[in-house]
Every structure is written in C-alpha cells, then in structure tokens.
VMD Tcl script that draws the C-alpha trace (Angstrom):
set ca {
  {321.66 27.71 -72.32}
  {324.33 29.44 -70.17}
  {327.28 27.82 -71.24}
  {330.34 29.74 -73.25}
  {330.18 29.41 -77.12}
  {333.72 28.51 -77.35}
  {333.02 25.70 -74.56}
  {330.05 24.34 -76.61}
  {332.15 24.51 -79.64}
  {334.73 22.17 -78.41}
  {331.98 19.65 -77.25}
  {331.57 16.38 -79.15}
  {328.01 16.44 -78.84}
  {325.52 17.94 -76.73}
  {322.48 16.33 -74.53}
  {319.09 17.76 -73.27}
  {318.43 17.17 -69.87}
  {315.02 17.93 -68.72}
  {314.13 19.93 -65.92}
  {313.67 17.86 -62.52}
  {310.28 16.58 -61.55}
  {308.81 17.20 -58.04}
  {310.14 14.51 -56.37}
  {313.48 15.17 -57.64}
  {313.39 19.00 -56.67}
  {312.91 17.13 -52.97}
  {316.11 15.66 -53.21}
  {317.94 18.45 -54.62}
  {316.87 21.09 -52.01}
  {317.13 18.82 -49.49}
  {321.14 17.84 -50.04}
  {321.73 21.68 -50.78}
  {320.03 22.26 -47.67}
  {321.81 19.75 -45.63}
  {324.34 21.72 -43.63}
  {321.93 24.79 -43.23}
  {320.06 24.86 -40.15}
  {316.14 25.66 -40.74}
  {313.48 26.60 -39.13}
  {310.87 23.62 -37.67}
  {308.31 25.24 -40.14}
  {310.36 25.26 -42.95}
  {308.25 23.68 -45.88}
  {310.72 21.84 -48.85}
  {307.60 20.77 -50.20}
  {306.22 24.22 -50.76}
  {309.55 25.30 -51.95}
  {309.76 22.66 -54.62}
  {306.44 23.45 -55.86}
  {307.18 26.73 -56.51}
  {310.46 25.82 -58.44}
  {308.71 24.07 -61.38}
  {310.54 25.45 -64.11}
  {314.12 25.84 -62.30}
  {317.21 23.82 -63.07}
  {319.75 22.88 -60.16}
  {321.60 25.90 -60.85}
  {318.92 28.13 -60.49}
  {317.47 26.70 -57.37}
  {321.26 27.02 -55.75}
  {321.28 30.92 -56.44}
  {318.01 30.88 -55.09}
  {319.32 29.27 -51.83}
  {322.76 31.13 -51.88}
  {320.38 34.40 -51.69}
  {317.83 33.66 -49.09}
  {320.78 32.71 -46.86}
  {321.79 36.12 -46.79}
  {318.65 37.37 -45.12}
  {319.63 35.70 -41.35}
  {323.62 36.82 -42.08}
  {322.11 40.75 -43.32}
  {319.94 40.88 -39.51}
  {322.64 39.17 -37.75}
  {325.19 42.21 -39.04}
  {322.57 45.01 -38.56}
  {322.35 43.88 -34.81}
  {325.59 44.16 -34.59}
  {326.21 47.86 -35.99}
  {323.17 48.59 -34.12}
  {325.21 47.64 -30.72}
  {327.07 50.24 -29.20}
  {330.82 50.15 -29.43}
  {331.75 49.93 -26.01}
  {329.73 46.86 -25.38}
  {332.56 45.15 -27.86}
  {331.98 43.00 -30.74}
  {330.20 39.72 -30.09}
  {329.15 37.99 -33.16}
  {325.39 37.23 -32.97}
  {324.08 33.64 -33.57}
  {322.54 33.14 -36.97}
  {318.64 32.53 -36.98}
  {317.40 29.47 -39.35}
  {316.33 29.95 -42.78}
  {313.11 29.78 -42.95}
  {310.38 29.25 -45.99}
  {309.79 33.09 -46.47}
  {313.56 34.02 -47.15}
  {313.60 31.69 -49.72}
  {310.38 33.02 -51.12}
  {310.96 36.42 -51.66}
}
mol new
graphics top color blue
foreach p $ca { graphics top sphere $p radius 0.5 }
foreach p [lrange $ca 0 end-1] q [lrange $ca 1 end] { graphics top cylinder $p $q radius 0.2 }
display resetview
C-alpha cells in the first residue's frame, strides 16, 4: 500500500478492496474521461483490457500522463511559430488510445 504509516496507525480497521474487474474498469475510465475530448477511434475497451492489474488511482495517473501528449504538441507548435505572427493558442487535438498506451 502507498499510504502514510502514521495515517494507518490512526485507522481503527483496515479493509481489503480488490482490483476492479473489466466492466468496472470501463466504467471508471469512462467516468475519468467524461470531460476529455476523445478521438473517434478511442478504444476504451482495449484500455480496460490493458489495465488488468491497475487500481483506479493507477488509471488516473496513466490518463494524466497521456493528457500531456496533446498539450506538448500544442506547445511545440507555439514555440515553432515566428514571434511576429503573434501568440495564438492552438486547439488541442483529442486524446487517442496510443497516447494512453505510450
């Protein structure tokens, strides 16, 4: 477990919560991605199959890291544009399955 030992000492009981099954992972991922623009071919079922041993917290971190790919691409476009063109923030592309799997 990745919980502070002082916090655990103050807990009266501990409970084992198992890892989510495939259907639960699909629901969790869908919920986490509900406000994220996704590519048309985004395969949430493939992602659920690839995260068998993941906790919801692990899945959240994977998605957070994946969300940086479109952001980095947009940043690179801004840095490549000439200064005299002025600053215009490019629109972020939708998140793709490959972003999550990298």
